[in-house]
N, C-alpha and C positions, 0 to 999 in steps of 0.2 A: 637857316632852314633852306629847302631843295624847291626849285620852281614850282615842283605838284604840291608841295604842302603849302606855297606860299598860292597856288588856286586856290588848294581846300579852305583856308583861312579868308579869303577872302568873298567867295560863293558862301562861308554861312555870313559875314557881317554882312553883304548885298542883301540877302536871306530877311534878315536881324531890320535891316534898313528897307524894305518893301523894295527894296531898286529889282524892279523886275526882267527889264534890261539886260542890265548886268550877269541878275543872276541868272537867268536864260541861253547869257552868251556863255560863262563861264560853268555851267552844266555840260551843254555842246560841247564845249574845248576840255573838261575831262574824262566826255565820257568818253571822244578822239583818243585818247591819250591810253583812255583802259583797250582800245579797242587796238591799240599800238603794241598795247603791253604782250596783246593776248593772241596776236596778229603770230602765223609761224609756229615751227614746233614744239614750241616750249615759250610756257609762261614768265616775263620776265620783267624787273623792274628799268624801266627810263631811267637815263641820265637826263643831269640839267640839259645836255649838249638837245639830246633825242625828244625833252619834250618841247625845247626852244623847234626843233624842226614839225615836230608837228601844229605847234601856234603858230610858226611862219605858213604853216603848208592850210592852216583853214581862214590866215586871212586873209590869202590868196583867192581862197577861195572865195571867201564874201565879195572881197575886189570884184572878184568876174563874175558872181553871181548877181553887184550890183550895175555893174555895164552895162548885163545883159538885161535888166527887168527897166531903165533908164530908155535904152534902145526901143524897148518894146512900148516905151508909154507909161509906164506902169512906176510913178515916183513914190508912190507908199513905200511900195513892195522897197525900193531900191534905196529908200532915205532907211531902210529900217538893215537892210546890208549895212550899208557903210553905216550904220548906230554899230554894230556888235563888229565891225571887221576897227574901230576903233577902240572899242573896249580891247579888245585881241591885241592890240599897237601898244596899249600900255605893258605890258611886257614883254615886248622885243625891244630889242637893242637900238639904237636909233638908227635910222635910214639914211642909205649913203644918198647924196645927192644927188644929177646927173652929170652935175662935172668934176668932183667929185673918183666917181665911176668915170669918167675917160680919165681921169690923171691916173688913179691903176693901170687901168689897162696899156696907156701910152707908156709909164715906169716900166711895165710885169713885161710888156713885147720890147721894148730897148734893153732891159738885163738879158733876159733870151735869145737877142739878137733875131730874131724873125722877121723884121722890119724888111720887106718887100718878100718872100717868102707866100705869100697870094697864104687863101685859104686851106691852104698844108697844112698850115702852123694852129687851126682851130683850134683843136685837140690838148695841143702845150700849152697855151694862151692859158684855155678855158681851167687844164689840170694845173693848175700854178696859183690863178684868179677867184675860184672855189672855196678851196679853205678860207680865202681871206675875205671874200664879201657873204658866205652862209647866213643867213639870217639877216641879216645888212644892205642886202640889195637882190630883187630880182633874178634868176640865172636870167630869165630873158634879156632881161635888158639890159646884161654884163657880157652875152653874148651877142645882142645885135650892135654894141660897140665896139666889140673884137671884132664884127663879122666890118664893118665897119673901113674900120681906121686896118686891117689886112688887108682890105681891097684896094682904099686910097695909097699905101707900099708907105 
């Protein structure tokens, strides 16, 4: 069963169980997937990896919105966004911890032999790391660790 089919099946189950949060979140996610499918010149079916990319993007939007609401003192809206992010997270692979990201970055820098090259090596390191961390870590968090380690030399 593809990831999109799984989302549809889970939406049906959530609707039958009258789980408002889960059903509304899955509707939003499926709408985002459909929008991604029809974007561009030709409509196409997304692969599971592409659907995972949409899920990752939607989860990031929810986290950022929750943070913005919390900063503005709108705790109820922040809690709703966090709950939606938690529903989406159940479909994402397990996220890498900060220490796992640091270890992966260190190993990649050593394998490429770019320690001491400074920020110029950022593109090469990220080019290798991005496919390894896609869907498992926020790109901004990975880039920050790479930047920190390259600056440290």
